[in-house]
PyMOL CGO cylinders between C-alpha atoms (Angstrom):
from pymol import cmd
from pymol.cgo import CYLINDER

trace = [
    CYLINDER, -20.63, -54.28, 55.97, -20.98, -50.83, 54.46, 0.3, 1, 1, 1, 1, 1, 1,
    CYLINDER, -20.98, -50.83, 54.46, -21.98, -50.49, 50.83, 0.3, 1, 1, 1, 1, 1, 1,
    CYLINDER, -21.98, -50.49, 50.83, -21.26, -47.11, 49.31, 0.3, 1, 1, 1, 1, 1, 1,
    CYLINDER, -21.26, -47.11, 49.31, -23.11, -45.74, 46.34, 0.3, 1, 1, 1, 1, 1, 1,
    CYLINDER, -23.11, -45.74, 46.34, -24.06, -42.51, 44.73, 0.3, 1, 1, 1, 1, 1, 1,
    CYLINDER, -24.06, -42.51, 44.73, -27.05, -40.52, 45.92, 0.3, 1, 1, 1, 1, 1, 1,
    CYLINDER, -27.05, -40.52, 45.92, -29.10, -41.40, 42.82, 0.3, 1, 1, 1, 1, 1, 1,
    CYLINDER, -29.10, -41.40, 42.82, -29.15, -45.10, 43.73, 0.3, 1, 1, 1, 1, 1, 1,
    CYLINDER, -29.15, -45.10, 43.73, -29.89, -44.29, 47.37, 0.3, 1, 1, 1, 1, 1, 1,
    CYLINDER, -29.89, -44.29, 47.37, -32.85, -42.10, 46.34, 0.3, 1, 1, 1, 1, 1, 1,
    CYLINDER, -32.85, -42.10, 46.34, -34.13, -44.53, 43.72, 0.3, 1, 1, 1, 1, 1, 1,
    CYLINDER, -34.13, -44.53, 43.72, -34.06, -47.73, 45.75, 0.3, 1, 1, 1, 1, 1, 1,
    CYLINDER, -34.06, -47.73, 45.75, -33.77, -46.44, 49.29, 0.3, 1, 1, 1, 1, 1, 1,
    CYLINDER, -33.77, -46.44, 49.29, -32.51, -47.60, 52.62, 0.3, 1, 1, 1, 1, 1, 1,
    CYLINDER, -32.51, -47.60, 52.62, -33.88, -49.44, 55.61, 0.3, 1, 1, 1, 1, 1, 1,
    CYLINDER, -33.88, -49.44, 55.61, -33.05, -48.71, 59.21, 0.3, 1, 1, 1, 1, 1, 1,
    CYLINDER, -33.05, -48.71, 59.21, -32.28, -51.25, 61.89, 0.3, 1, 1, 1, 1, 1, 1,
    CYLINDER, -32.28, -51.25, 61.89, -33.65, -50.64, 65.37, 0.3, 1, 1, 1, 1, 1, 1,
    CYLINDER, -33.65, -50.64, 65.37, -30.05, -49.85, 66.43, 0.3, 1, 1, 1, 1, 1, 1,
    CYLINDER, -30.05, -49.85, 66.43, -30.07, -46.89, 64.03, 0.3, 1, 1, 1, 1, 1, 1,
    CYLINDER, -30.07, -46.89, 64.03, -27.78, -48.41, 61.38, 0.3, 1, 1, 1, 1, 1, 1,
    CYLINDER, -27.78, -48.41, 61.38, -28.72, -47.44, 57.82, 0.3, 1, 1, 1, 1, 1, 1,
    CYLINDER, -28.72, -47.44, 57.82, -28.65, -50.31, 55.33, 0.3, 1, 1, 1, 1, 1, 1,
    CYLINDER, -28.65, -50.31, 55.33, -28.83, -49.64, 51.60, 0.3, 1, 1, 1, 1, 1, 1,
    CYLINDER, -28.83, -49.64, 51.60, -31.42, -51.74, 49.77, 0.3, 1, 1, 1, 1, 1, 1,
    CYLINDER, -31.42, -51.74, 49.77, -29.50, -53.41, 46.96, 0.3, 1, 1, 1, 1, 1, 1,
    CYLINDER, -29.50, -53.41, 46.96, -30.94, -54.61, 43.65, 0.3, 1, 1, 1, 1, 1, 1,
    CYLINDER, -30.94, -54.61, 43.65, -28.96, -57.88, 44.03, 0.3, 1, 1, 1, 1, 1, 1,
    CYLINDER, -28.96, -57.88, 44.03, -30.98, -59.95, 46.51, 0.3, 1, 1, 1, 1, 1, 1,
    CYLINDER, -30.98, -59.95, 46.51, -28.11, -62.33, 47.22, 0.3, 1, 1, 1, 1, 1, 1,
    CYLINDER, -28.11, -62.33, 47.22, -25.86, -59.42, 48.18, 0.3, 1, 1, 1, 1, 1, 1,
    CYLINDER, -25.86, -59.42, 48.18, -28.70, -57.86, 50.17, 0.3, 1, 1, 1, 1, 1, 1,
    CYLINDER, -28.70, -57.86, 50.17, -29.07, -61.11, 52.14, 0.3, 1, 1, 1, 1, 1, 1,
    CYLINDER, -29.07, -61.11, 52.14, -25.33, -61.04, 52.92, 0.3, 1, 1, 1, 1, 1, 1,
    CYLINDER, -25.33, -61.04, 52.92, -25.61, -57.45, 54.19, 0.3, 1, 1, 1, 1, 1, 1,
    CYLINDER, -25.61, -57.45, 54.19, -28.53, -58.39, 56.45, 0.3, 1, 1, 1, 1, 1, 1,
    CYLINDER, -28.53, -58.39, 56.45, -26.72, -61.47, 57.75, 0.3, 1, 1, 1, 1, 1, 1,
    CYLINDER, -26.72, -61.47, 57.75, -23.58, -59.45, 58.41, 0.3, 1, 1, 1, 1, 1, 1,
    CYLINDER, -23.58, -59.45, 58.41, -25.53, -56.86, 60.36, 0.3, 1, 1, 1, 1, 1, 1,
    CYLINDER, -25.53, -56.86, 60.36, -27.46, -59.51, 62.30, 0.3, 1, 1, 1, 1, 1, 1,
    CYLINDER, -27.46, -59.51, 62.30, -24.12, -61.10, 63.20, 0.3, 1, 1, 1, 1, 1, 1,
    CYLINDER, -24.12, -61.10, 63.20, -23.07, -57.82, 64.87, 0.3, 1, 1, 1, 1, 1, 1,
    CYLINDER, -23.07, -57.82, 64.87, -26.20, -57.97, 67.02, 0.3, 1, 1, 1, 1, 1, 1,
    CYLINDER, -26.20, -57.97, 67.02, -25.47, -61.61, 67.84, 0.3, 1, 1, 1, 1, 1, 1,
    CYLINDER, -25.47, -61.61, 67.84, -21.95, -60.80, 69.01, 0.3, 1, 1, 1, 1, 1, 1,
    CYLINDER, -21.95, -60.80, 69.01, -23.27, -58.12, 71.36, 0.3, 1, 1, 1, 1, 1, 1,
    CYLINDER, -23.27, -58.12, 71.36, -25.25, -60.70, 73.35, 0.3, 1, 1, 1, 1, 1, 1,
    CYLINDER, -25.25, -60.70, 73.35, -23.83, -62.24, 76.53, 0.3, 1, 1, 1, 1, 1, 1,
    CYLINDER, -23.83, -62.24, 76.53, -24.99, -65.83, 76.04, 0.3, 1, 1, 1, 1, 1, 1,
    CYLINDER, -24.99, -65.83, 76.04, -24.86, -67.93, 72.89, 0.3, 1, 1, 1, 1, 1, 1,
    CYLINDER, -24.86, -67.93, 72.89, -28.56, -68.80, 73.10, 0.3, 1, 1, 1, 1, 1, 1,
    CYLINDER, -28.56, -68.80, 73.10, -29.50, -65.12, 73.35, 0.3, 1, 1, 1, 1, 1, 1,
    CYLINDER, -29.50, -65.12, 73.35, -27.12, -64.36, 70.50, 0.3, 1, 1, 1, 1, 1, 1,
    CYLINDER, -27.12, -64.36, 70.50, -28.76, -66.89, 68.21, 0.3, 1, 1, 1, 1, 1, 1,
    CYLINDER, -28.76, -66.89, 68.21, -32.24, -65.58, 69.03, 0.3, 1, 1, 1, 1, 1, 1,
    CYLINDER, -32.24, -65.58, 69.03, -31.12, -62.00, 68.47, 0.3, 1, 1, 1, 1, 1, 1,
    CYLINDER, -31.12, -62.00, 68.47, -29.51, -62.92, 65.13, 0.3, 1, 1, 1, 1, 1, 1,
    CYLINDER, -29.51, -62.92, 65.13, -32.72, -64.58, 63.94, 0.3, 1, 1, 1, 1, 1, 1,
    CYLINDER, -32.72, -64.58, 63.94, -34.90, -61.73, 65.19, 0.3, 1, 1, 1, 1, 1, 1,
    CYLINDER, -34.90, -61.73, 65.19, -32.83, -59.02, 63.49, 0.3, 1, 1, 1, 1, 1, 1,
    CYLINDER, -32.83, -59.02, 63.49, -32.46, -61.03, 60.28, 0.3, 1, 1, 1, 1, 1, 1,
    CYLINDER, -32.46, -61.03, 60.28, -36.23, -61.53, 60.09, 0.3, 1, 1, 1, 1, 1, 1,
    CYLINDER, -36.23, -61.53, 60.09, -36.98, -57.90, 60.92, 0.3, 1, 1, 1, 1, 1, 1,
    CYLINDER, -36.98, -57.90, 60.92, -34.60, -56.53, 58.27, 0.3, 1, 1, 1, 1, 1, 1,
    CYLINDER, -34.60, -56.53, 58.27, -35.77, -59.03, 55.65, 0.3, 1, 1, 1, 1, 1, 1,
    CYLINDER, -35.77, -59.03, 55.65, -39.36, -57.92, 56.21, 0.3, 1, 1, 1, 1, 1, 1,
    CYLINDER, -39.36, -57.92, 56.21, -38.33, -54.28, 55.84, 0.3, 1, 1, 1, 1, 1, 1,
    CYLINDER, -38.33, -54.28, 55.84, -36.54, -55.03, 52.56, 0.3, 1, 1, 1, 1, 1, 1,
    CYLINDER, -36.54, -55.03, 52.56, -39.53, -56.89, 51.17, 0.3, 1, 1, 1, 1, 1, 1,
    CYLINDER, -39.53, -56.89, 51.17, -41.86, -54.02, 52.09, 0.3, 1, 1, 1, 1, 1, 1,
    CYLINDER, -41.86, -54.02, 52.09, -39.46, -51.55, 50.49, 0.3, 1, 1, 1, 1, 1, 1,
    CYLINDER, -39.46, -51.55, 50.49, -39.38, -53.61, 47.28, 0.3, 1, 1, 1, 1, 1, 1,
    CYLINDER, -39.38, -53.61, 47.28, -43.18, -53.81, 47.18, 0.3, 1, 1, 1, 1, 1, 1,
    CYLINDER, -43.18, -53.81, 47.18, -43.45, -50.04, 47.71, 0.3, 1, 1, 1, 1, 1, 1,
    CYLINDER, -43.45, -50.04, 47.71, -40.83, -49.39, 45.01, 0.3, 1, 1, 1, 1, 1, 1,
    CYLINDER, -40.83, -49.39, 45.01, -42.61, -51.65, 42.50, 0.3, 1, 1, 1, 1, 1, 1,
    CYLINDER, -42.61, -51.65, 42.50, -46.00, -50.17, 43.34, 0.3, 1, 1, 1, 1, 1, 1,
    CYLINDER, -46.00, -50.17, 43.34, -44.73, -46.60, 42.93, 0.3, 1, 1, 1, 1, 1, 1,
    CYLINDER, -44.73, -46.60, 42.93, -43.17, -47.43, 39.56, 0.3, 1, 1, 1, 1, 1, 1,
    CYLINDER, -43.17, -47.43, 39.56, -46.21, -49.11, 37.99, 0.3, 1, 1, 1, 1, 1, 1,
]
cmd.load_cgo(trace, "trace")
């Protein structure tokens, strides 16, 4: 799922990068952000040969990207205090 925005939003909030190199915009709407992460994790899941590996990969990527978003939010809030 690609979310397009102007450069001002991209600079203000930022992006995170998956280990595969995909750039994911950090959105101010956490529910929408969760959907973006889940959609991207699903792509990783589908690239796995077995279902059990796919589920593990989905969970691993989802957790990794969620952590990156939370760190980005903390950094953003800290910088704007």
